[in-house]
ROFI-792237 format. One line per field, with one value per residue (C-alpha): residue number from 1; residue in one letter; chain; y, x, z. Coordinates in nm, 4 decimals. Each point is the difference from the previous one (the first is absolute). Layout:
BEGIN
seq = NUM|... $
type = A|... $
mol = A|... $
v = Y|... $
u = X|... $
w = Z|... $
//
This chain:
BEGIN
seq = 1|2|3|4|5|6|7|8|9|10|11|12|13|14|15|16|17|18|19|20|21|22|23|24|25|26|27|28|29|30|31|32|33|34|35|36|37|38|39|40|41|42|43|44|45|46|47|48|49|50|51|52|53|54|55|56|57|58|59|60|61|62|63|64|65|66|67|68|69|70|71|72|73|74|75|76|77|78|79|80|81|82|83|84|85|86|87|88|89|90|91|92|93|94|95|96|97|98|99|100|101|102|103|104|105|106|107|108|109|110|111|112|113 $
type = M|S|M|F|R|S|K|K|F|D|L|G|C|F|A|N|I|K|V|I|R|D|H|S|K|R|K|A|F|E|A|A|E|P|E|R|Q|A|L|R|Y|I|I|R|N|T|T|L|P|Q|R|T|R|A|V|A|Q|L|Q|L|T|Q|M|H|C|Y|T|R|P|T|Q|I|R|N|R|C|I|M|G|G|K|G|R|G|V|L|R|D|F|K|M|T|R|F|N|F|R|M|Q|A|V|L|G|N|I|P|G|V|K|K|A|S|W $
mol = A|A|A|A|A|A|A|A|A|A|A|A|A|A|A|A|A|A|A|A|A|A|A|A|A|A|A|A|A|A|A|A|A|A|A|A|A|A|A|A|A|A|A|A|A|A|A|A|A|A|A|A|A|A|A|A|A|A|A|A|A|A|A|A|A|A|A|A|A|A|A|A|A|A|A|A|A|A|A|A|A|A|A|A|A|A|A|A|A|A|A|A|A|A|A|A|A|A|A|A|A|A|A|A|A|A|A|A|A|A|A|A|A $
v = 26.0314|0.1546|-0.1281|-0.3552|0.0716|-0.0994|0.2364|-0.2609|-0.3047|-0.3274|-0.1735|-0.2624|0.0020|0.2096|0.3010|0.1418|0.1763|-0.3236|-0.1599|0.3113|0.0142|-0.3695|0.0527|0.2836|-0.2150|-0.2766|0.2432|0.1511|-0.3455|-0.1138|0.3082|-0.0183|-0.3767|-0.0223|0.2755|-0.1675|-0.3330|0.1626|0.1755|-0.3196|-0.1851|0.2645|-0.0133|-0.3794|-0.0192|-0.0364|0.0401|0.3692|0.2698|0.0724|0.3658|-0.0956|-0.2409|0.2636|0.2543|-0.2584|-0.0749|0.3705|0.0365|-0.3001|0.1330|0.3421|-0.1401|0.0712|-0.2444|-0.0763|-0.1730|-0.2745|-0.3369|-0.0228|0.2994|-0.1902|-0.1708|-0.2418|0.1653|-0.1245|0.0896|0.0438|0.1834|0.1164|-0.1704|-0.1023|-0.2864|-0.3503|0.0169|-0.3279|0.0348|-0.2237|0.1965|0.3451|0.0167|0.0039|-0.3131|0.1535|0.1222|-0.3327|-0.1860|0.2256|-0.0333|-0.3784|-0.0355|0.2085|-0.2125|0.2893|-0.1747|-0.2761|-0.3370|0.0946|-0.1066|-0.0214|-0.3290|-0.2003|-0.3537 $
u = 14.1865|0.1834|-0.2729|0.1213|0.3618|0.0798|0.2323|0.1691|0.1372|-0.0061|0.1911|0.2521|0.1797|0.1845|-0.2167|-0.0163|-0.2980|-0.1558|0.0123|-0.1486|-0.2773|-0.0776|-0.0110|-0.2512|-0.2082|-0.0118|-0.1093|-0.2719|-0.1232|-0.0175|-0.1973|-0.2512|-0.0508|-0.3179|-0.1662|0.0970|-0.1420|-0.3274|-0.0361|0.0784|-0.2638|-0.2605|0.0914|-0.0326|-0.3230|-0.2713|-0.2853|0.0840|-0.1414|0.1978|0.0512|0.1639|0.2310|0.0908|0.0853|0.2193|0.1738|0.0652|0.1440|0.2254|0.1379|0.0644|0.2168|0.3717|0.2047|0.2281|-0.2919|-0.0096|0.1566|0.1621|0.2203|0.1939|0.3166|0.2280|0.3347|0.3281|0.0483|0.3728|0.0328|-0.3485|-0.0030|-0.3367|0.1021|0.1120|-0.1365|-0.0502|-0.3274|0.0909|0.3151|-0.0887|0.3398|0.1250|0.1648|0.3463|-0.0394|-0.1538|0.2974|0.2522|-0.1745|-0.0314|0.3694|0.0902|-0.2329|-0.2211|-0.3267|-0.0879|-0.0759|0.1386|0.3354|0.1542|-0.0758|0.2811|-0.0138 $
w = 17.8461|0.2922|0.2295|-0.0650|0.0906|0.3544|0.1793|0.2183|-0.1755|0.1883|-0.2754|0.0936|-0.3313|-0.2546|-0.0834|-0.3476|-0.1556|-0.1278|0.3441|0.1602|-0.2603|0.0474|0.3763|-0.0364|-0.2368|0.2589|0.2725|-0.2214|-0.1030|0.3624|0.1023|-0.2878|-0.0217|0.2180|-0.2027|-0.3284|0.1164|0.1059|-0.3351|-0.1899|0.2036|-0.0859|-0.3700|-0.0166|0.1999|-0.2645|0.2501|0.0510|-0.2310|-0.3147|0.0985|0.3323|-0.1768|-0.2605|0.2712|0.1746|-0.3304|-0.0525|0.3506|-0.0534|-0.3273|0.1542|0.2801|-0.0238|-0.2077|0.2980|0.1710|-0.2645|0.0812|-0.3437|0.0808|0.2665|-0.1179|0.1816|0.0659|0.1411|0.3655|-0.0523|-0.3290|-0.0926|-0.3397|-0.1403|-0.2267|0.0845|0.3543|0.1868|0.1912|0.2922|0.0842|-0.1435|-0.1674|-0.3558|-0.1342|0.0239|0.3599|0.0981|-0.1451|0.1734|0.3360|-0.0410|-0.0794|0.3056|0.2137|0.1096|-0.0938|0.2483|-0.1574|-0.3409|-0.1376|-0.3420|-0.1668|-0.1572|-0.1363 $
//
């Protein structure tokens, strides 16, 4: 697992262990994505021999779990929380509200009617 830890962190947010782990998962996923797509293509191609497809399936299942897309979680860029994250702004609801009230998000203001 130490091979997936990056030594230099190019994180622009609060760094706790969950944020660091998510960052290393994203790096591992990005590096292994072409190989995963090639293996998935071989597995789904029914014109290939069954043995070739079985070997590809075995290789895919033996890849590290950090290379799976389901391991990546949206996290807040300000606090690192993983719940209540607005995708468009990459912030939790609370941080989004605080930044909107302060006027730090362009085009967003607190609604009142």
